[in-house]
The first five atom37 places (N, CA, C, CB, O) and aatype in JSON, in Angstrom:
{
  "aatype": [20, 20, 20, 20, 20, 20, 20, 20, 20, 20, 20, 20, 20, 20, 20, 20, 20, 20, 20, 20, 20, 20, 20, 20, 20, 20, 20, 20, 20, 20, 20, 20, 20, 20, 20, 20, 20, 20, 20, 20, 20, 20, 20, 20, 20, 20, 20, 20, 20, 20, 20, 20, 20, 20, 20, 20, 20, 20, 20, 20],
  "atom_mask": [
    [1, 1, 1, 1, 1],
    [1, 1, 1, 1, 1],
    [1, 1, 1, 1, 1],
    [1, 1, 1, 1, 1],
    [1, 1, 1, 1, 1],
    [1, 1, 1, 1, 1],
    [1, 1, 1, 1, 1],
    [1, 1, 1, 1, 1],
    [1, 1, 1, 1, 1],
    [1, 1, 1, 1, 1],
    [1, 1, 1, 1, 1],
    [1, 1, 1, 1, 1],
    [1, 1, 1, 1, 1],
    [1, 1, 1, 1, 1],
    [1, 1, 1, 1, 1],
    [1, 1, 1, 1, 1],
    [1, 1, 1, 1, 1],
    [1, 1, 1, 1, 1],
    [1, 1, 1, 1, 1],
    [1, 1, 1, 1, 1],
    [1, 1, 1, 1, 1],
    [1, 1, 1, 1, 1],
    [1, 1, 1, 1, 1],
    [1, 1, 1, 1, 1],
    [1, 1, 1, 1, 1],
    [1, 1, 1, 1, 1],
    [1, 1, 1, 1, 1],
    [1, 1, 1, 1, 1],
    [1, 1, 1, 1, 1],
    [1, 1, 1, 1, 1],
    [1, 1, 1, 1, 1],
    [1, 1, 1, 1, 1],
    [1, 1, 1, 1, 1],
    [1, 1, 1, 1, 1],
    [1, 1, 1, 1, 1],
    [1, 1, 1, 1, 1],
    [1, 1, 1, 1, 1],
    [1, 1, 1, 1, 1],
    [1, 1, 1, 1, 1],
    [1, 1, 1, 1, 1],
    [1, 1, 1, 1, 1],
    [1, 1, 1, 1, 1],
    [1, 1, 1, 1, 1],
    [1, 1, 1, 1, 1],
    [1, 1, 1, 1, 1],
    [1, 1, 1, 1, 1],
    [1, 1, 1, 1, 1],
    [1, 1, 1, 1, 1],
    [1, 1, 1, 1, 1],
    [1, 1, 1, 1, 1],
    [1, 1, 1, 1, 1],
    [1, 1, 1, 1, 1],
    [1, 1, 1, 1, 1],
    [1, 1, 1, 1, 1],
    [1, 1, 1, 1, 1],
    [1, 1, 1, 1, 1],
    [1, 1, 1, 1, 1],
    [1, 1, 1, 1, 1],
    [1, 1, 1, 1, 1],
    [1, 1, 1, 1, 1]
  ],
  "atom_positions": [
    [[-33.27, 15.22, 67.99], [-33.44, 14.88, 66.9], [-34.65, 13.38, 67.24], [-31.88, 14.7, 66.19], [-34.12, 12.27, 67.18]],
    [[-35.88, 13.44, 67.51], [-36.8, 12.56, 67.94], [-37.34, 11.67, 66.86], [-37.81, 13.25, 68.57], [-37.97, 10.76, 67.39]],
    [[-37.34, 11.62, 66.13], [-37.95, 11.04, 64.82], [-37.38, 11.73, 63.13], [-39.72, 11.37, 65.04], [-37.48, 12.79, 62.53]],
    [[-36.74, 10.33, 62.89], [-36.35, 10.66, 61.75], [-36.94, 11.33, 60.7], [-36.05, 9.85, 61.4], [-36.45, 12.25, 60.03]],
    [[-38.15, 10.75, 60.59], [-39.16, 10.72, 59.5], [-39.06, 12.69, 59.42], [-41.03, 9.76, 60.07], [-38.53, 13.46, 58.62]],
    [[-39.74, 12.83, 60.46], [-40.0, 14.21, 60.6], [-38.35, 15.46, 60.58], [-40.93, 14.19, 62.2], [-38.41, 16.68, 60.5]],
    [[-37.31, 14.79, 60.68], [-36.42, 15.91, 59.87], [-36.02, 15.6, 58.36], [-35.01, 16.14, 60.65], [-35.15, 16.28, 57.82]],
    [[-36.56, 14.71, 57.8], [-36.39, 14.42, 56.3], [-37.5, 14.98, 55.65], [-36.29, 12.92, 55.93], [-37.43, 15.56, 54.57]],
    [[-38.99, 14.72, 56.56], [-39.67, 15.77, 55.45], [-39.91, 17.32, 56.0], [-41.26, 15.15, 54.99], [-40.7, 18.08, 55.46]],
    [[-39.23, 17.62, 56.98], [-39.19, 19.29, 57.32], [-40.33, 19.71, 57.48], [-38.62, 20.25, 56.31], [-40.77, 20.65, 56.83]],
    [[-40.89, 19.19, 58.21], [-42.7, 19.8, 58.19], [-43.26, 20.5, 57.19], [-43.07, 20.82, 59.25], [-43.57, 19.91, 56.15]],
    [[-43.48, 21.82, 57.34], [-44.32, 22.26, 56.41], [-43.0, 23.24, 55.31], [-45.76, 23.22, 57.29], [-43.2, 23.96, 54.33]],
    [[-41.77, 22.86, 55.99], [-41.1, 23.63, 54.99], [-40.31, 23.11, 53.43], [-40.15, 24.2, 55.82], [-39.79, 23.65, 52.45]],
    [[-40.57, 21.92, 53.88], [-40.45, 20.68, 52.75], [-40.22, 20.91, 51.05], [-41.88, 19.87, 52.85], [-39.3, 20.72, 50.26]],
    [[-41.67, 21.45, 51.0], [-41.98, 22.21, 49.64], [-40.73, 22.9, 48.83], [-43.03, 23.41, 49.99], [-40.36, 22.74, 47.67]],
    [[-40.08, 23.92, 50.13], [-39.14, 25.01, 49.82], [-37.65, 24.56, 49.47], [-39.11, 25.96, 51.04], [-36.91, 24.9, 48.54]],
    [[-37.44, 23.56, 50.67], [-36.21, 22.99, 50.93], [-35.58, 22.01, 49.96], [-36.32, 22.41, 52.08], [-34.52, 22.24, 49.38]],
    [[-36.25, 21.02, 49.84], [-36.19, 19.69, 48.87], [-35.84, 20.5, 47.57], [-37.81, 18.65, 48.72], [-34.72, 20.25, 47.12]],
    [[-36.62, 21.49, 46.82], [-36.39, 21.9, 45.27], [-35.11, 23.01, 45.45], [-37.99, 22.7, 44.43], [-34.63, 23.53, 44.44]],
    [[-34.71, 23.27, 46.55], [-33.84, 24.27, 46.76], [-32.86, 23.89, 46.61], [-33.82, 24.83, 47.73], [-32.1, 24.63, 45.97]],
    [[-32.39, 22.7, 47.04], [-31.34, 21.27, 47.09], [-31.06, 20.97, 45.7], [-32.06, 19.76, 47.83], [-29.92, 20.79, 45.28]],
    [[-32.19, 20.9, 44.95], [-32.17, 20.13, 44.09], [-31.66, 21.26, 42.98], [-33.51, 19.32, 43.97], [-30.97, 20.91, 42.02]],
    [[-31.98, 22.42, 43.16], [-31.47, 23.65, 42.71], [-29.74, 23.76, 42.45], [-31.97, 24.67, 43.81], [-29.02, 23.79, 41.44]],
    [[-29.47, 23.79, 44.13], [-28.48, 24.13, 43.78], [-27.34, 23.43, 43.5], [-28.33, 24.76, 44.36], [-26.21, 23.9, 43.39]],
    [[-27.78, 21.95, 43.34], [-26.65, 20.7, 42.88], [-27.11, 20.99, 41.78], [-26.63, 18.98, 43.35], [-26.25, 21.7, 41.26]],
    [[-28.15, 20.86, 40.94], [-27.66, 21.45, 39.63], [-26.94, 22.46, 38.77], [-28.25, 21.55, 39.31], [-26.42, 22.37, 37.66]],
    [[-27.1, 23.86, 39.97], [-25.88, 24.89, 39.76], [-24.94, 24.43, 39.95], [-25.74, 25.97, 40.43], [-24.08, 24.82, 39.15]],
    [[-24.55, 23.63, 40.77], [-23.22, 23.09, 40.85], [-22.16, 22.32, 39.84], [-23.38, 22.37, 41.71], [-20.96, 22.35, 39.57]],
    [[-23.52, 21.53, 39.4], [-22.88, 20.84, 38.56], [-22.52, 21.15, 37.34], [-23.36, 20.0, 38.48], [-21.55, 20.72, 36.73]],
    [[-23.43, 22.01, 36.96], [-23.44, 22.71, 35.66], [-22.3, 23.43, 35.62], [-24.58, 23.59, 35.42], [-21.71, 23.5, 34.54]],
    [[-21.74, 24.13, 36.86], [-20.41, 25.11, 37.08], [-19.46, 24.22, 36.77], [-20.1, 25.77, 38.61], [-18.48, 24.66, 36.15]],
    [[-19.52, 22.94, 37.08], [-18.51, 21.6, 36.86], [-18.43, 21.37, 35.83], [-18.74, 20.37, 37.36], [-17.26, 21.14, 35.49]],
    [[-19.15, 21.3, 35.06], [-19.43, 20.88, 33.08], [-18.65, 22.15, 32.65], [-21.57, 20.92, 32.2], [-17.54, 21.89, 32.17]],
    [[-19.0, 23.57, 32.72], [-18.59, 24.29, 32.07], [-17.1, 24.63, 32.58], [-19.5, 25.2, 31.98], [-16.26, 25.08, 31.79]],
    [[-16.83, 24.4, 33.84], [-15.28, 24.75, 34.01], [-14.7, 23.58, 33.38], [-14.69, 24.95, 35.62], [-13.72, 23.96, 32.73]],
    [[-14.87, 22.29, 33.27], [-14.11, 21.28, 32.47], [-13.86, 21.52, 30.91], [-14.84, 20.01, 32.6], [-12.92, 21.23, 30.17]],
    [[-15.04, 22.13, 30.73], [-14.89, 21.91, 29.13], [-14.38, 23.69, 29.08], [-16.73, 21.29, 28.04], [-14.62, 23.92, 27.89]],
    [[-13.87, 24.93, 29.63], [-13.18, 25.81, 29.25], [-11.17, 25.27, 29.92], [-14.1, 27.33, 29.93], [-10.05, 25.56, 29.5]],
    [[-11.5, 24.7, 30.68], [-10.06, 24.16, 31.11], [-9.33, 23.18, 29.76], [-10.31, 23.06, 32.66], [-8.16, 23.16, 29.39]],
    [[-10.44, 22.49, 29.26], [-10.14, 21.66, 28.31], [-9.12, 21.86, 27.02], [-11.26, 21.4, 27.95], [-8.03, 21.38, 26.73]],
    [[-10.48, 23.27, 26.06], [-10.31, 23.94, 25.68], [-8.74, 24.96, 25.82], [-11.34, 24.13, 25.89], [-7.78, 24.88, 25.06]],
    [[-8.87, 25.77, 26.86], [-7.59, 26.51, 27.64], [-6.09, 25.76, 27.26], [-7.85, 26.36, 29.49], [-5.01, 26.27, 26.96]],
    [[-6.54, 24.14, 27.43], [-5.29, 23.47, 27.16], [-5.1, 22.94, 26.02], [-5.03, 22.58, 27.94], [-3.91, 22.78, 25.77]],
    [[-5.66, 22.66, 25.38], [-5.7, 22.82, 23.57], [-4.98, 23.67, 23.15], [-6.98, 23.22, 22.86], [-3.92, 23.5, 22.55]],
    [[-5.66, 24.97, 23.51], [-5.41, 26.41, 22.94], [-3.55, 26.41, 23.27], [-6.54, 27.89, 24.0], [-2.69, 26.82, 22.49]],
    [[-3.37, 25.9, 24.47], [-2.16, 26.42, 24.9], [-0.68, 25.05, 24.3], [-2.45, 26.65, 26.88], [0.54, 25.12, 24.35]],
    [[-1.59, 24.03, 23.83], [-0.72, 23.09, 23.14], [-0.18, 23.71, 21.79], [-1.5, 21.75, 22.88], [0.99, 23.67, 21.4]],
    [[-1.07, 24.2, 21.26], [-1.43, 24.64, 20.06], [-0.31, 25.52, 19.89], [-2.81, 25.23, 19.94], [0.45, 25.6, 18.93]],
    [[-0.32, 26.24, 21.09], [0.44, 27.83, 21.06], [2.29, 27.68, 21.03], [-0.09, 28.82, 22.84], [3.21, 28.25, 20.44]],
    [[2.08, 26.32, 22.26], [3.52, 25.87, 22.61], [4.24, 25.51, 21.15], [3.5, 24.42, 23.72], [5.21, 26.11, 20.7]],
    [[3.54, 24.4, 20.49], [4.09, 23.85, 18.72], [4.01, 24.25, 18.03], [3.81, 23.01, 17.98], [4.38, 23.69, 17.01]],
    [[3.29, 26.0, 17.93], [4.09, 26.84, 17.23], [5.23, 27.88, 17.75], [3.24, 27.47, 16.6], [5.44, 28.8, 16.96]],
    [[5.92, 27.9, 18.84], [6.8, 28.43, 19.11], [8.65, 28.41, 18.91], [6.37, 28.35, 19.94], [9.39, 27.66, 19.54]],
    [[8.92, 29.07, 18.26], [10.08, 28.86, 17.26], [11.14, 28.2, 18.56], [10.71, 30.59, 16.31], [11.16, 28.6, 19.72]],
    [[11.96, 27.11, 17.98], [12.72, 27.07, 19.08], [12.47, 26.64, 20.14], [13.03, 27.92, 19.32], [13.22, 26.87, 21.09]],
    [[11.41, 25.96, 20.27], [10.77, 24.83, 21.41], [11.87, 23.66, 21.44], [9.06, 24.09, 20.88], [12.39, 23.08, 20.48]],
    [[12.08, 23.47, 22.81], [13.0, 22.38, 23.3], [12.05, 21.21, 23.96], [14.12, 23.01, 24.46], [11.15, 21.72, 24.62]],
    [[12.04, 20.24, 23.95], [11.47, 18.91, 24.78], [12.21, 18.54, 25.89], [11.43, 17.62, 23.96], [12.14, 17.46, 26.48]],
    [[13.03, 19.63, 26.19], [13.31, 19.7, 27.68], [12.36, 19.64, 29.02], [13.88, 20.81, 27.77], [12.26, 18.85, 29.96]],
    [[11.79, 20.69, 28.69], [10.88, 21.2, 29.61], [9.72, 20.13, 30.27], [10.21, 22.34, 28.86], [8.9, 20.55, 31.08]]
  ]
}
C-alpha cells in the first residue's frame, strides 16, 4: 500500500467498482426496508389474531 490515492481510485477499474458498491448498498438498504415493513405488518396481524382468540388470558 504505497499510496492511498491509488487504492481509493482503483486505477482503471474505478468506473466499475464504485458504482457496483453503490448498487450493492442500495439493494441492501432496500432489503432492510422491505423486511421491516413485512415484520411490522406480520406483527400487527398477529396482534389482531390474538385479540380475536376466545379465552385469551393476559398471563402470557
